[in-house]
C-alpha positions as CSV (number, residue, x, y, z in Angstrom):
1,M,52.9,44.0,-8.1
2,K,56.2,45.9,-8.4
3,K,57.5,47.1,-11.7
4,E,60.3,44.5,-11.8
5,Q,57.9,41.7,-11.1
6,K,55.6,42.8,-14.0
7,E,58.6,43.0,-16.3
8,A,59.7,39.5,-15.2
9,W,56.2,38.1,-16.1
10,M,56.3,40.1,-19.4
11,R,59.4,38.1,-20.4
12,I,57.2,35.0,-20.8
13,V,55.0,36.8,-23.4
14,V,58.1,38.2,-25.1
15,L,59.8,34.8,-25.1
16,I,56.8,33.3,-27.0
17,V,56.0,36.1,-29.4
18,S,59.6,37.3,-30.2
19,G,60.9,33.8,-30.1
20,I,58.5,32.7,-32.8
21,V,59.2,35.7,-34.9
22,L,63.0,35.5,-34.6
23,G,62.9,31.7,-35.1
24,V,61.1,32.0,-38.4
25,W,63.2,35.0,-39.4
26,R,66.4,32.9,-38.7
27,Y,65.6,30.5,-41.5
28,F,65.1,33.4,-43.9
29,V,68.5,34.7,-42.9
30,I,70.1,31.3,-43.4
31,V,68.7,31.3,-47.0
32,L,70.0,34.9,-47.5
33,G,73.4,33.8,-46.3
34,I,73.5,30.9,-48.7
35,I,72.4,33.1,-51.6
36,N,75.0,35.7,-50.7
37,F,77.7,33.0,-50.4
38,F,77.1,31.6,-53.9
39,Y,76.7,35.1,-55.3
40,A,80.1,36.0,-53.9
41,I,81.7,32.9,-55.4
42,F,80.3,33.4,-58.9
43,K,80.3,37.2,-59.1
44,A,83.4,37.9,-56.9
45,K,81.5,40.4,-54.8
46,R,78.8,40.2,-52.1
47,M,75.3,41.5,-52.1
48,K,75.5,44.3,-49.5
49,N,71.7,44.6,-49.2
50,L,71.4,40.9,-48.2
51,A,74.2,41.2,-45.7
52,E,72.5,44.3,-44.1
53,M,69.2,42.5,-43.9
54,S,70.9,39.7,-42.1
55,E,72.5,42.2,-39.7
56,I,69.1,43.4,-38.7
57,W,68.2,39.9,-37.6
58,N,71.5,39.6,-35.8
59,T,70.8,42.9,-33.9
60,Q,67.3,41.8,-33.0
61,W,68.6,38.4,-31.7
62,Y,71.2,40.3,-29.5
63,V,68.4,42.6,-28.1
64,F,66.3,39.5,-27.4
65,Q,69.1,37.7,-25.6
66,R,69.9,40.7,-23.4
67,Y,66.3,41.1,-22.5
68,M,65.7,37.4,-21.7
69,I,68.8,37.1,-19.4
70,F,67.6,40.3,-17.5
71,E,70.6,42.3,-18.6
72,S,68.3,44.9,-20.1
73,N,64.7,45.9,-19.8
74,F,64.7,47.1,-23.5
75,R,62.1,44.9,-25.2
76,P,62.9,43.3,-28.5
77,F,60.9,43.6,-31.7
78,P,57.9,43.5,-32.2
79,F,57.4,45.1,-28.8
80,T,59.6,48.1,-29.6
81,K,61.0,49.9,-32.7
82,L,63.1,47.7,-34.9
83,Q,66.8,48.3,-34.2
84,K,68.8,48.3,-37.5
85,N,72.3,47.3,-36.6
86,M,74.7,46.8,-33.8
87,S,76.8,49.8,-34.5
88,K,73.8,52.0,-33.8
89,F,72.5,49.9,-30.9
90,Q,71.6,51.9,-27.8
91,R,72.1,50.6,-24.3
């Protein structure tokens, strides 16, 4: 099997594993967003740490999408190091 063929088959495993991890993580991020929303309303400022945690998910989702549509061979978390945010994302 050629390298590209192996990578194409690997996408099935990545879809299942990363898909489940990111799917569960998404609900956690939704809760964080709601908490941050109400905190901003009542305290007139946002919780930067919660926003940054949500950005990590957003970055991982972007890496996952790029991998699944064959735009990149860079595997998403948990198969590679956790990318922290889009501004530091490496192509």
